[in-house]
mmCIF file of the N, C-alpha and C atoms, coordinates in Angstrom:
data_MODEL
# 
_entry.id   MODEL 
# 
loop_
_atom_site.group_PDB 
_atom_site.id 
_atom_site.type_symbol 
_atom_site.label_atom_id 
_atom_site.label_alt_id 
_atom_site.label_comp_id 
_atom_site.label_asym_id 
_atom_site.label_entity_id 
_atom_site.label_seq_id 
_atom_site.pdbx_PDB_ins_code 
_atom_site.Cartn_x 
_atom_site.Cartn_y 
_atom_site.Cartn_z 
_atom_site.occupancy 
_atom_site.B_iso_or_equiv 
_atom_site.pdbx_formal_charge 
_atom_site.auth_seq_id 
_atom_site.auth_comp_id 
_atom_site.auth_asym_id 
_atom_site.auth_atom_id 
_atom_site.pdbx_PDB_model_num 
ATOM 1   N N  . MET A 1 1  ? 83.584 -0.846  -112.942 1.00 0.00 ? 1  MET A N  1 
ATOM 2   C CA . MET A 1 1  ? 82.198 -1.256  -112.818 1.00 0.00 ? 1  MET A CA 1 
ATOM 3   C C  . MET A 1 1  ? 82.060 -2.714  -113.260 1.00 0.00 ? 1  MET A C  1 
ATOM 4   N N  . ALA A 1 2  ? 81.314 -3.482  -112.496 1.00 0.00 ? 2  ALA A N  1 
ATOM 5   C CA . ALA A 1 2  ? 81.073 -4.882  -112.828 1.00 0.00 ? 2  ALA A CA 1 
ATOM 6   C C  . ALA A 1 2  ? 80.310 -4.987  -114.149 1.00 0.00 ? 2  ALA A C  1 
ATOM 7   N N  . ASP A 1 3  ? 80.557 -6.075  -114.865 1.00 0.00 ? 3  ASP A N  1 
ATOM 8   C CA . ASP A 1 3  ? 79.949 -6.291  -116.178 1.00 0.00 ? 3  ASP A CA 1 
ATOM 9   C C  . ASP A 1 3  ? 78.918 -7.405  -116.081 1.00 0.00 ? 3  ASP A C  1 
ATOM 10  N N  . LYS A 1 4  ? 77.644 -7.054  -116.254 1.00 0.00 ? 4  LYS A N  1 
ATOM 11  C CA . LYS A 1 4  ? 76.582 -8.049  -116.104 1.00 0.00 ? 4  LYS A CA 1 
ATOM 12  C C  . LYS A 1 4  ? 76.646 -9.142  -117.161 1.00 0.00 ? 4  LYS A C  1 
ATOM 13  N N  . THR A 1 5  ? 77.363 -8.914  -118.244 1.00 0.00 ? 5  THR A N  1 
ATOM 14  C CA . THR A 1 5  ? 77.509 -9.975  -119.249 1.00 0.00 ? 5  THR A CA 1 
ATOM 15  C C  . THR A 1 5  ? 78.568 -10.993 -118.840 1.00 0.00 ? 5  THR A C  1 
ATOM 16  N N  . HIS A 1 6  ? 79.265 -10.716 -117.746 1.00 0.00 ? 6  HIS A N  1 
ATOM 17  C CA . HIS A 1 6  ? 80.302 -11.620 -117.245 1.00 0.00 ? 6  HIS A CA 1 
ATOM 18  C C  . HIS A 1 6  ? 80.000 -12.110 -115.823 1.00 0.00 ? 6  HIS A C  1 
ATOM 19  N N  . LYS A 1 7  ? 78.717 -12.196 -115.485 1.00 0.00 ? 7  LYS A N  1 
ATOM 20  C CA . LYS A 1 7  ? 78.318 -12.686 -114.163 1.00 0.00 ? 7  LYS A CA 1 
ATOM 21  C C  . LYS A 1 7  ? 78.820 -14.113 -113.956 1.00 0.00 ? 7  LYS A C  1 
ATOM 22  N N  . LEU A 1 8  ? 79.266 -14.401 -112.747 1.00 0.00 ? 8  LEU A N  1 
ATOM 23  C CA . LEU A 1 8  ? 79.626 -15.774 -112.394 1.00 0.00 ? 8  LEU A CA 1 
ATOM 24  C C  . LEU A 1 8  ? 78.353 -16.611 -112.282 1.00 0.00 ? 8  LEU A C  1 
ATOM 25  N N  . HIS A 1 9  ? 78.404 -17.831 -112.791 1.00 0.00 ? 9  HIS A N  1 
ATOM 26  C CA . HIS A 1 9  ? 77.187 -18.663 -112.832 1.00 0.00 ? 9  HIS A CA 1 
ATOM 27  C C  . HIS A 1 9  ? 76.695 -19.079 -111.453 1.00 0.00 ? 9  HIS A C  1 
ATOM 28  N N  . GLU A 1 10 ? 77.525 -19.005 -110.439 1.00 0.00 ? 10 GLU A N  1 
ATOM 29  C CA . GLU A 1 10 ? 77.097 -19.383 -109.089 1.00 0.00 ? 10 GLU A CA 1 
ATOM 30  C C  . GLU A 1 10 ? 76.190 -18.351 -108.418 1.00 0.00 ? 10 GLU A C  1 
ATOM 31  N N  . ASN A 1 11 ? 76.218 -17.119 -108.881 1.00 0.00 ? 11 ASN A N  1 
ATOM 32  C CA . ASN A 1 11 ? 75.356 -16.096 -108.282 1.00 0.00 ? 11 ASN A CA 1 
ATOM 33  C C  . ASN A 1 11 ? 73.904 -16.551 -108.323 1.00 0.00 ? 11 ASN A C  1 
ATOM 34  N N  . VAL A 1 12 ? 73.205 -16.379 -107.204 1.00 0.00 ? 12 VAL A N  1 
ATOM 35  C CA . VAL A 1 12 ? 71.769 -16.673 -107.211 1.00 0.00 ? 12 VAL A CA 1 
ATOM 36  C C  . VAL A 1 12 ? 71.064 -15.609 -108.052 1.00 0.00 ? 12 VAL A C  1 
ATOM 37  N N  . PRO A 1 13 ? 69.930 -15.946 -108.643 1.00 0.00 ? 13 PRO A N  1 
ATOM 38  C CA . PRO A 1 13 ? 69.210 -14.959 -109.451 1.00 0.00 ? 13 PRO A CA 1 
ATOM 39  C C  . PRO A 1 13 ? 68.827 -13.729 -108.634 1.00 0.00 ? 13 PRO A C  1 
ATOM 40  N N  . GLY A 1 14 ? 68.905 -12.596 -109.266 1.00 0.00 ? 14 GLY A N  1 
ATOM 41  C CA . GLY A 1 14 ? 68.560 -11.340 -108.624 1.00 0.00 ? 14 GLY A CA 1 
ATOM 42  C C  . GLY A 1 14 ? 69.448 -10.232 -109.117 1.00 0.00 ? 14 GLY A C  1 
ATOM 43  N N  . PRO A 1 15 ? 69.259 -9.051  -108.581 1.00 0.00 ? 15 PRO A N  1 
ATOM 44  C CA . PRO A 1 15 ? 69.992 -7.889  -109.088 1.00 0.00 ? 15 PRO A CA 1 
ATOM 45  C C  . PRO A 1 15 ? 71.477 -7.866  -108.730 1.00 0.00 ? 15 PRO A C  1 
ATOM 46  N N  . TRP A 1 16 ? 71.847 -8.412  -107.592 1.00 0.00 ? 16 TRP A N  1 
ATOM 47  C CA . TRP A 1 16 ? 73.243 -8.355  -107.145 1.00 0.00 ? 16 TRP A CA 1 
ATOM 48  C C  . TRP A 1 16 ? 74.022 -9.529  -107.710 1.00 0.00 ? 16 TRP A C  1 
ATOM 49  N N  . TYR A 1 17 ? 75.273 -9.266  -108.112 1.00 0.00 ? 17 TYR A N  1 
ATOM 50  C CA . TYR A 1 17 ? 76.120 -10.309 -108.698 1.00 0.00 ? 17 TYR A CA 1 
ATOM 51  C C  . TYR A 1 17 ? 77.595 -9.953  -108.540 1.00 0.00 ? 17 TYR A C  1 
ATOM 52  N N  . VAL A 1 18 ? 78.438 -10.952 -108.752 1.00 0.00 ? 18 VAL A N  1 
ATOM 53  C CA . VAL A 1 18 ? 79.882 -10.773 -108.856 1.00 0.00 ? 18 VAL A CA 1 
ATOM 54  C C  . VAL A 1 18 ? 80.248 -11.234 -110.260 1.00 0.00 ? 18 VAL A C  1 
ATOM 55  N N  . ASP A 1 19 ? 81.146 -10.484 -110.921 1.00 0.00 ? 19 ASP A N  1 
ATOM 56  C CA . ASP A 1 19 ? 81.550 -10.892 -112.262 1.00 0.00 ? 19 ASP A CA 1 
ATOM 57  C C  . ASP A 1 19 ? 82.904 -11.608 -112.228 1.00 0.00 ? 19 ASP A C  1 
ATOM 58  N N  . ASP A 1 20 ? 83.384 -11.987 -113.406 1.00 0.00 ? 20 ASP A N  1 
ATOM 59  C CA . ASP A 1 20 ? 84.582 -12.821 -113.482 1.00 0.00 ? 20 ASP A CA 1 
ATOM 60  C C  . ASP A 1 20 ? 85.899 -12.073 -113.283 1.00 0.00 ? 20 ASP A C  1 
ATOM 61  N N  . THR A 1 21 ? 85.832 -10.804 -112.886 1.00 0.00 ? 21 THR A N  1 
ATOM 62  C CA . THR A 1 21 ? 87.064 -10.080 -112.563 1.00 0.00 ? 21 THR A CA 1 
ATOM 63  C C  . THR A 1 21 ? 87.434 -10.201 -111.089 1.00 0.00 ? 21 THR A C  1 
ATOM 64  N N  . CYS A 1 22 ? 86.631 -10.921 -110.327 1.00 0.00 ? 22 CYS A N  1 
ATOM 65  C CA . CYS A 1 22 ? 86.877 -11.080 -108.892 1.00 0.00 ? 22 CYS A CA 1 
ATOM 66  C C  . CYS A 1 22 ? 88.205 -11.781 -108.629 1.00 0.00 ? 22 CYS A C  1 
ATOM 67  N N  . THR A 1 23 ? 88.962 -11.196 -107.729 1.00 0.00 ? 23 THR A N  1 
ATOM 68  C CA . THR A 1 23 ? 90.131 -11.865 -107.153 1.00 0.00 ? 23 THR A CA 1 
ATOM 69  C C  . THR A 1 23 ? 89.810 -11.982 -105.667 1.00 0.00 ? 23 THR A C  1 
ATOM 70  N N  . PRO A 1 24 ? 89.982 -13.130 -105.088 1.00 0.00 ? 24 PRO A N  1 
ATOM 71  C CA . PRO A 1 24 ? 89.495 -13.342 -103.717 1.00 0.00 ? 24 PRO A CA 1 
ATOM 72  C C  . PRO A 1 24 ? 90.303 -12.579 -102.661 1.00 0.00 ? 24 PRO A C  1 
ATOM 73  N N  . CYS A 1 25 ? 90.092 -11.284 -102.594 1.00 0.00 ? 25 CYS A N  1 
ATOM 74  C CA . CYS A 1 25 ? 90.834 -10.453 -101.644 1.00 0.00 ? 25 CYS A CA 1 
ATOM 75  C C  . CYS A 1 25 ? 90.211 -10.454 -100.254 1.00 0.00 ? 25 CYS A C  1 
ATOM 76  N N  . ARG A 1 26 ? 88.984 -10.893 -100.158 1.00 0.00 ? 26 ARG A N  1 
ATOM 77  C CA . ARG A 1 26 ? 88.249 -11.080 -98.919  1.00 0.00 ? 26 ARG A CA 1 
ATOM 78  C C  . ARG A 1 26 ? 87.544 -9.833  -98.373  1.00 0.00 ? 26 ARG A C  1 
ATOM 79  N N  . VAL A 1 27 ? 87.834 -8.656  -98.849  1.00 0.00 ? 27 VAL A N  1 
ATOM 80  C CA . VAL A 1 27 ? 87.240 -7.465  -98.237  1.00 0.00 ? 27 VAL A CA 1 
ATOM 81  C C  . VAL A 1 27 ? 85.712 -7.478  -98.304  1.00 0.00 ? 27 VAL A C  1 
ATOM 82  N N  . CYS A 1 28 ? 85.138 -7.981  -99.381  1.00 0.00 ? 28 CYS A N  1 
ATOM 83  C CA . CYS A 1 28 ? 83.675 -8.023  -99.477  1.00 0.00 ? 28 CYS A CA 1 
ATOM 84  C C  . CYS A 1 28 ? 83.080 -9.023  -98.492  1.00 0.00 ? 28 CYS A C  1 
ATOM 85  N N  . LEU A 1 29 ? 83.807 -10.100 -98.223  1.00 0.00 ? 29 LEU A N  1 
ATOM 86  C CA . LEU A 1 29 ? 83.320 -11.094 -97.266  1.00 0.00 ? 29 LEU A CA 1 
ATOM 87  C C  . LEU A 1 29 ? 83.225 -10.511 -95.866  1.00 0.00 ? 29 LEU A C  1 
ATOM 88  N N  . ASP A 1 30 ? 84.118 -9.604  -95.550  1.00 0.00 ? 30 ASP A N  1 
ATOM 89  C CA . ASP A 1 30 ? 84.059 -8.942  -94.248  1.00 0.00 ? 30 ASP A CA 1 
ATOM 90  C C  . ASP A 1 30 ? 82.850 -8.021  -94.146  1.00 0.00 ? 30 ASP A C  1 
ATOM 91  N N  . GLU A 1 31 ? 82.427 -7.449  -95.277  1.00 0.00 ? 31 GLU A N  1 
ATOM 92  C CA . GLU A 1 31 ? 81.285 -6.538  -95.304  1.00 0.00 ? 31 GLU A CA 1 
ATOM 93  C C  . GLU A 1 31 ? 79.938 -7.254  -95.358  1.00 0.00 ? 31 GLU A C  1 
ATOM 94  N N  . ALA A 1 32 ? 79.877 -8.356  -96.081  1.00 0.00 ? 32 ALA A N  1 
ATOM 95  C CA . ALA A 1 32 ? 78.582 -9.021  -96.311  1.00 0.00 ? 32 ALA A CA 1 
ATOM 96  C C  . ALA A 1 32 ? 78.697 -10.549 -96.251  1.00 0.00 ? 32 ALA A C  1 
ATOM 97  N N  . PRO A 1 33 ? 79.115 -11.091 -95.106  1.00 0.00 ? 33 PRO A N  1 
ATOM 98  C CA . PRO A 1 33 ? 79.272 -12.550 -95.010  1.00 0.00 ? 33 PRO A CA 1 
ATOM 99  C C  . PRO A 1 33 ? 77.948 -13.311 -95.093  1.00 0.00 ? 33 PRO A C  1 
ATOM 100 N N  . GLU A 1 34 ? 76.836 -12.616 -94.870  1.00 0.00 ? 34 GLU A N  1 
ATOM 101 C CA . GLU A 1 34 ? 75.529 -13.260 -94.949  1.00 0.00 ? 34 GLU A CA 1 
ATOM 102 C C  . GLU A 1 34 ? 75.027 -13.348 -96.388  1.00 0.00 ? 34 GLU A C  1 
ATOM 103 N N  . LEU A 1 35 ? 75.767 -12.744 -97.338  1.00 0.00 ? 35 LEU A N  1 
ATOM 104 C CA . LEU A 1 35 ? 75.347 -12.708 -98.742  1.00 0.00 ? 35 LEU A CA 1 
ATOM 105 C C  . LEU A 1 35 ? 76.356 -13.328 -99.700  1.00 0.00 ? 35 LEU A C  1 
ATOM 106 N N  . LEU A 1 36 ? 77.635 -13.235 -99.351  1.00 0.00 ? 36 LEU A N  1 
ATOM 107 C CA . LEU A 1 36 ? 78.717 -13.649 -100.237 1.00 0.00 ? 36 LEU A CA 1 
ATOM 108 C C  . LEU A 1 36 ? 79.507 -14.798 -99.647  1.00 0.00 ? 36 LEU A C  1 
ATOM 109 N N  . LYS A 1 37 ? 80.041 -15.646 -100.518 1.00 0.00 ? 37 LYS A N  1 
ATOM 110 C CA . LYS A 1 37 ? 80.950 -16.690 -100.048 1.00 0.00 ? 37 LYS A CA 1 
ATOM 111 C C  . LYS A 1 37 ? 81.885 -17.101 -101.172 1.00 0.00 ? 37 LYS A C  1 
ATOM 112 N N  . TYR A 1 38 ? 82.964 -17.795 -100.785 1.00 0.00 ? 38 TYR A N  1 
ATOM 113 C CA . TYR A 1 38 ? 83.920 -18.327 -101.746 1.00 0.00 ? 38 TYR A CA 1 
ATOM 114 C C  . TYR A 1 38 ? 83.322 -19.487 -102.524 1.00 0.00 ? 38 TYR A C  1 
ATOM 115 N N  . ASN A 1 39 ? 83.814 -19.666 -103.759 1.00 0.00 ? 39 ASN A N  1 
ATOM 116 C CA . ASN A 1 39 ? 83.510 -20.900 -104.476 1.00 0.00 ? 39 ASN A CA 1 
ATOM 117 C C  . ASN A 1 39 ? 84.340 -22.023 -103.846 1.00 0.00 ? 39 ASN A C  1 
ATOM 118 N N  . ASP A 1 40 ? 84.179 -23.250 -104.322 1.00 0.00 ? 40 ASP A N  1 
ATOM 119 C CA . ASP A 1 40 ? 84.807 -24.410 -103.676 1.00 0.00 ? 40 ASP A CA 1 
ATOM 120 C C  . ASP A 1 40 ? 86.329 -24.323 -103.592 1.00 0.00 ? 40 ASP A C  1 
ATOM 121 N N  . ASP A 1 41 ? 86.983 -23.816 -104.616 1.00 0.00 ? 41 ASP A N  1 
ATOM 122 C CA . ASP A 1 41 ? 88.447 -23.746 -104.557 1.00 0.00 ? 41 ASP A CA 1 
ATOM 123 C C  . ASP A 1 41 ? 88.971 -22.355 -104.153 1.00 0.00 ? 41 ASP A C  1 
ATOM 124 N N  . GLU A 1 42 ? 88.067 -21.506 -103.675 1.00 0.00 ? 42 GLU A N  1 
ATOM 125 C CA . GLU A 1 42 ? 88.396 -20.190 -103.140 1.00 0.00 ? 42 GLU A CA 1 
ATOM 126 C C  . GLU A 1 42 ? 89.142 -19.298 -104.129 1.00 0.00 ? 42 GLU A C  1 
ATOM 127 N N  . THR A 1 43 ? 88.735 -19.356 -105.397 1.00 0.00 ? 43 THR A N  1 
ATOM 128 C CA . THR A 1 43 ? 89.353 -18.507 -106.411 1.00 0.00 ? 43 THR A CA 1 
ATOM 129 C C  . THR A 1 43 ? 88.513 -17.268 -106.721 1.00 0.00 ? 43 THR A C  1 
ATOM 130 N N  . TYR A 1 44 ? 87.298 -17.213 -106.229 1.00 0.00 ? 44 TYR A N  1 
ATOM 131 C CA . TYR A 1 44 ? 86.446 -16.044 -106.374 1.00 0.00 ? 44 TYR A CA 1 
ATOM 132 C C  . TYR A 1 44 ? 85.288 -16.130 -105.390 1.00 0.00 ? 44 TYR A C  1 
ATOM 133 N N  . VAL A 1 45 ? 84.540 -15.036 -105.305 1.00 0.00 ? 45 VAL A N  1 
ATOM 134 C CA . VAL A 1 45 ? 83.404 -14.894 -104.396 1.00 0.00 ? 45 VAL A CA 1 
ATOM 135 C C  . VAL A 1 45 ? 82.152 -14.700 -105.239 1.00 0.00 ? 45 VAL A C  1 
ATOM 136 N N  . TYR A 1 46 ? 81.009 -15.117 -104.717 1.00 0.00 ? 46 TYR A N  1 
ATOM 137 C CA . TYR A 1 46 ? 79.740 -14.932 -105.418 1.00 0.00 ? 46 TYR A CA 1 
ATOM 138 C C  . TYR A 1 46 ? 78.609 -14.720 -104.423 1.00 0.00 ? 46 TYR A C  1 
ATOM 139 N N  . PHE A 1 47 ? 77.480 -14.208 -104.920 1.00 0.00 ? 47 PHE A N  1 
ATOM 140 C CA . PHE A 1 47 ? 76.293 -14.028 -104.087 1.00 0.00 ? 47 PHE A CA 1 
ATOM 141 C C  . PHE A 1 47 ? 75.553 -15.354 -103.981 1.00 0.00 ? 47 PHE A C  1 
ATOM 142 N N  . PHE A 1 48 ? 75.538 -15.921 -102.781 1.00 0.00 ? 48 PHE A N  1 
ATOM 143 C CA . PHE A 1 48 ? 74.765 -17.143 -102.549 1.00 0.00 ? 48 PHE A CA 1 
ATOM 144 C C  . PHE A 1 48 ? 73.359 -16.804 -102.062 1.00 0.00 ? 48 PHE A C  1 
ATOM 145 N N  . LYS A 1 49 ? 73.156 -15.508 -101.746 1.00 0.00 ? 49 LYS A N  1 
ATOM 146 C CA . LYS A 1 49 ? 71.859 -15.030 -101.264 1.00 0.00 ? 49 LYS A CA 1 
ATOM 147 C C  . LYS A 1 49 ? 71.720 -13.569 -101.682 1.00 0.00 ? 49 LYS A C  1 
ATOM 148 N N  . GLN A 1 50 ? 70.541 -13.201 -102.136 1.00 0.00 ? 50 GLN A N  1 
ATOM 149 C CA . GLN A 1 50 ? 70.261 -11.805 -102.445 1.00 0.00 ? 50 GLN A CA 1 
ATOM 150 C C  . GLN A 1 50 ? 69.856 -11.079 -101.157 1.00 0.00 ? 50 GLN A C  1 
ATOM 151 N N  . PRO A 1 51 ? 70.156 -9.791  -101.065 1.00 0.00 ? 51 PRO A N  1 
ATOM 152 C CA . PRO A 1 51 ? 69.809 -9.040  -99.860  1.00 0.00 ? 51 PRO A CA 1 
ATOM 153 C C  . PRO A 1 51 ? 68.303 -9.007  -99.611  1.00 0.00 ? 51 PRO A C  1 
ATOM 154 N N  . GLU A 1 52 ? 67.968 -9.115  -98.341  1.00 0.00 ? 52 GLU A N  1 
ATOM 155 C CA . GLU A 1 52 ? 66.583 -8.976  -97.882  1.00 0.00 ? 52 GLU A CA 1 
ATOM 156 C C  . GLU A 1 52 ? 66.584 -7.947  -96.761  1.00 0.00 ? 52 GLU A C  1 
ATOM 157 N N  . GLY A 1 53 ? 65.887 -6.878  -96.964  1.00 0.00 ? 53 GLY A N  1 
ATOM 158 C CA . GLY A 1 53 ? 65.807 -5.846  -95.934  1.00 0.00 ? 53 GLY A CA 1 
ATOM 159 C C  . GLY A 1 53 ? 66.907 -4.813  -96.064  1.00 0.00 ? 53 GLY A C  1 
ATOM 160 N N  . ASP A 1 54 ? 66.722 -3.739  -95.330  1.00 0.00 ? 54 ASP A N  1 
ATOM 161 C CA . ASP A 1 54 ? 67.625 -2.597  -95.418  1.00 0.00 ? 54 ASP A CA 1 
ATOM 162 C C  . ASP A 1 54 ? 69.048 -2.915  -94.973  1.00 0.00 ? 54 ASP A C  1 
ATOM 163 N N  . GLU A 1 55 ? 69.193 -3.698  -93.925  1.00 0.00 ? 55 GLU A N  1 
ATOM 164 C CA . GLU A 1 55 ? 70.528 -3.997  -93.397  1.00 0.00 ? 55 GLU A CA 1 
ATOM 165 C C  . GLU A 1 55 ? 71.359 -4.802  -94.404  1.00 0.00 ? 55 GLU A C  1 
ATOM 166 N N  . GLU A 1 56 ? 70.752 -5.822  -94.996  1.00 0.00 ? 56 GLU A N  1 
ATOM 167 C CA . GLU A 1 56 ? 71.479 -6.625  -95.983  1.00 0.00 ? 56 GLU A CA 1 
ATOM 168 C C  . GLU A 1 56 ? 71.725 -5.835  -97.269  1.00 0.00 ? 56 GLU A C  1 
ATOM 169 N N  . GLU A 1 57 ? 70.787 -5.002  -97.654  1.00 0.00 ? 57 GLU A N  1 
ATOM 170 C CA . GLU A 1 57 ? 70.986 -4.146  -98.841  1.00 0.00 ? 57 GLU A CA 1 
ATOM 171 C C  . GLU A 1 57 ? 72.168 -3.205  -98.608  1.00 0.00 ? 57 GLU A C  1 
ATOM 172 N N  . ALA A 1 58 ? 72.253 -2.637  -97.418  1.00 0.00 ? 58 ALA A N  1 
ATOM 173 C CA . ALA A 1 58 ? 73.370 -1.752  -97.080  1.00 0.00 ? 58 ALA A CA 1 
ATOM 174 C C  . ALA A 1 58 ? 74.686 -2.523  -97.095  1.00 0.00 ? 58 ALA A C  1 
ATOM 175 N N  . ALA A 1 59 ? 74.677 -3.767  -96.612  1.00 0.00 ? 59 ALA A N  1 
ATOM 176 C CA . ALA A 1 59 ? 75.891 -4.587  -96.616  1.00 0.00 ? 59 ALA A CA 1 
ATOM 177 C C  . ALA A 1 59 ? 76.345 -4.855  -98.051  1.00 0.00 ? 59 ALA A C  1 
ATOM 178 N N  . ALA A 1 60 ? 75.409 -5.154  -98.949  1.00 0.00 ? 60 ALA A N  1 
ATOM 179 C CA . ALA A 1 60 ? 75.751 -5.382  -100.357 1.00 0.00 ? 60 ALA A CA 1 
ATOM 180 C C  . ALA A 1 60 ? 76.327 -4.108  -100.976 1.00 0.00 ? 60 ALA A C  1 
ATOM 181 N N  . GLN A 1 61 ? 75.731 -2.973  -100.681 1.00 0.00 ? 61 GLN A N  1 
ATOM 182 C CA . GLN A 1 61 ? 76.226 -1.700  -101.210 1.00 0.00 ? 61 GLN A CA 1 
ATOM 183 C C  . GLN A 1 61 ? 77.624 -1.401  -100.681 1.00 0.00 ? 61 GLN A C  1 
ATOM 184 N N  . ASN A 1 62 ? 77.858 -1.685  -99.399  1.00 0.00 ? 62 ASN A N  1 
ATOM 185 C CA . ASN A 1 62 ? 79.189 -1.477  -98.824  1.00 0.00 ? 62 ASN A CA 1 
ATOM 186 C C  . ASN A 1 62 ? 80.215 -2.377  -99.490  1.00 0.00 ? 62 ASN A C  1 
ATOM 187 N N  . ALA A 1 63 ? 79.846 -3.640  -99.711  1.00 0.00 ? 63 ALA A N  1 
ATOM 188 C CA . ALA A 1 63 ? 80.757 -4.582  -100.375 1.00 0.00 ? 63 ALA A CA 1 
ATOM 189 C C  . ALA A 1 63 ? 81.082 -4.093  -101.785 1.00 0.00 ? 63 ALA A C  1 
ATOM 190 N N  . GLU A 1 64 ? 80.068 -3.616  -102.488 1.00 0.00 ? 64 GLU A N  1 
ATOM 191 C CA . GLU A 1 64 ? 80.284 -3.089  -103.837 1.00 0.00 ? 64 GLU A CA 1 
ATOM 192 C C  . GLU A 1 64 ? 81.239 -1.889  -103.793 1.00 0.00 ? 64 GLU A C  1 
ATOM 193 N N  . GLY A 1 65 ? 81.055 -1.028  -102.827 1.00 0.00 ? 65 GLY A N  1 
ATOM 194 C CA . GLY A 1 65 ? 81.857 0.186   -102.728 1.00 0.00 ? 65 GLY A CA 1 
ATOM 195 C C  . GLY A 1 65 ? 83.317 -0.045  -102.403 1.00 0.00 ? 65 GLY A C  1 
ATOM 196 N N  . ILE A 1 66 ? 83.626 -1.125  -101.698 1.00 0.00 ? 66 ILE A N  1 
ATOM 197 C CA . ILE A 1 66 ? 85.019 -1.356  -101.313 1.00 0.00 ? 66 ILE A CA 1 
ATOM 198 C C  . ILE A 1 66 ? 85.732 -2.374  -102.187 1.00 0.00 ? 66 ILE A C  1 
ATOM 199 N N  . CYS A 1 67 ? 85.046 -2.983  -103.122 1.00 0.00 ? 67 CYS A N  1 
ATOM 200 C CA . CYS A 1 67 ? 85.669 -4.001  -103.979 1.00 0.00 ? 67 CYS A CA 1 
ATOM 201 C C  . CYS A 1 67 ? 86.771 -3.368  -104.832 1.00 0.00 ? 67 CYS A C  1 
ATOM 202 N N  . PRO A 1 68 ? 88.028 -3.769  -104.637 1.00 0.00 ? 68 PRO A N  1 
ATOM 203 C CA . PRO A 1 68 ? 89.115 -3.149  -105.394 1.00 0.00 ? 68 PRO A CA 1 
ATOM 204 C C  . PRO A 1 68 ? 89.093 -3.495  -106.884 1.00 0.00 ? 68 PRO A C  1 
ATOM 205 N N  . GLN A 1 69 ? 88.427 -4.572  -107.257 1.00 0.00 ? 69 GLN A N  1 
ATOM 206 C CA . GLN A 1 69 ? 88.337 -4.973  -108.663 1.00 0.00 ? 69 GLN A CA 1 
ATOM 207 C C  . GLN A 1 69 ? 87.070 -4.448  -109.336 1.00 0.00 ? 69 GLN A C  1 
ATOM 208 N N  . ASN A 1 70 ? 86.188 -3.822  -108.559 1.00 0.00 ? 70 ASN A N  1 
ATOM 209 C CA . ASN A 1 70 ? 84.872 -3.406  -109.081 1.00 0.00 ? 70 ASN A CA 1 
ATOM 210 C C  . ASN A 1 70 ? 84.130 -4.586  -109.695 1.00 0.00 ? 70 ASN A C  1 
ATOM 211 N N  . ALA A 1 71 ? 84.224 -5.721  -109.038 1.00 0.00 ? 71 ALA A N  1 
ATOM 212 C CA . ALA A 1 71 ? 83.630 -6.956  -109.548 1.00 0.00 ? 71 ALA A CA 1 
ATOM 213 C C  . ALA A 1 71 ? 82.206 -7.182  -109.064 1.00 0.00 ? 71 ALA A C  1 
ATOM 214 N N  . ILE A 1 72 ? 81.716 -6.342  -108.158 1.00 0.00 ? 72 ILE A N  1 
ATOM 215 C CA . ILE A 1 72 ? 80.364 -6.492  -107.617 1.00 0.00 ? 72 ILE A CA 1 
ATOM 216 C C  . ILE A 1 72 ? 79.450 -5.493  -108.308 1.00 0.00 ? 72 ILE A C  1 
ATOM 217 N N  . GLY A 1 73 ? 78.298 -5.981  -108.741 1.00 0.00 ? 73 GLY A N  1 
ATOM 218 C CA . GLY A 1 73 ? 77.367 -5.118  -109.425 1.00 0.00 ? 73 GLY A CA 1 
ATOM 219 C C  . GLY A 1 73 ? 75.933 -5.362  -109.034 1.00 0.00 ? 73 GLY A C  1 
ATOM 220 N N  . ASN A 1 74 ? 75.083 -4.440  -109.435 1.00 0.00 ? 74 ASN A N  1 
ATOM 221 C CA . ASN A 1 74 ? 73.656 -4.514  -109.220 1.00 0.00 ? 74 ASN A CA 1 
ATOM 222 C C  . ASN A 1 74 ? 73.007 -4.037  -110.508 1.00 0.00 ? 74 ASN A C  1 
ATOM 223 N N  . ASP A 1 75 ? 72.404 -4.957  -111.246 1.00 0.00 ? 75 ASP A N  1 
ATOM 224 C CA . ASP A 1 75 ? 71.823 -4.582  -112.529 1.00 0.00 ? 75 ASP A CA 1 
ATOM 225 C C  . ASP A 1 75 ? 70.341 -4.280  -112.437 1.00 0.00 ? 75 ASP A C  1 
ATOM 226 N N  . GLY A 1 76 ? 69.781 -4.325  -111.223 1.00 0.00 ? 76 GLY A N  1 
ATOM 227 C CA . GLY A 1 76 ? 68.382 -3.984  -111.031 1.00 0.00 ? 76 GLY A CA 1 
ATOM 228 C C  . GLY A 1 76 ? 67.389 -5.002  -111.553 1.00 0.00 ? 76 GLY A C  1 
ATOM 229 N N  . GLU A 1 77 ? 67.872 -6.157  -112.002 1.00 0.00 ? 77 GLU A N  1 
ATOM 230 C CA . GLU A 1 77 ? 66.970 -7.179  -112.550 1.00 0.00 ? 77 GLU A CA 1 
ATOM 231 C C  . GLU A 1 77 ? 66.628 -8.218  -111.526 1.00 0.00 ? 77 GLU A C  1 
# 
């Protein structure tokens, strides 16, 4: 489970985030390219946009579900 106390600072404010356990395996980018992207040196992924609408919310949930590091979280804030 992702740790909200270890959120990456690039995440935009909102409930969805990636924490510092991310290894850039790319699987989440395939699920939610409209929400997630690499940092400049491609060492991790972060939420550059929070989900809007059911389709994007489902994409975020799918990305969370397939993350092998469990680095994606939703703290409801």
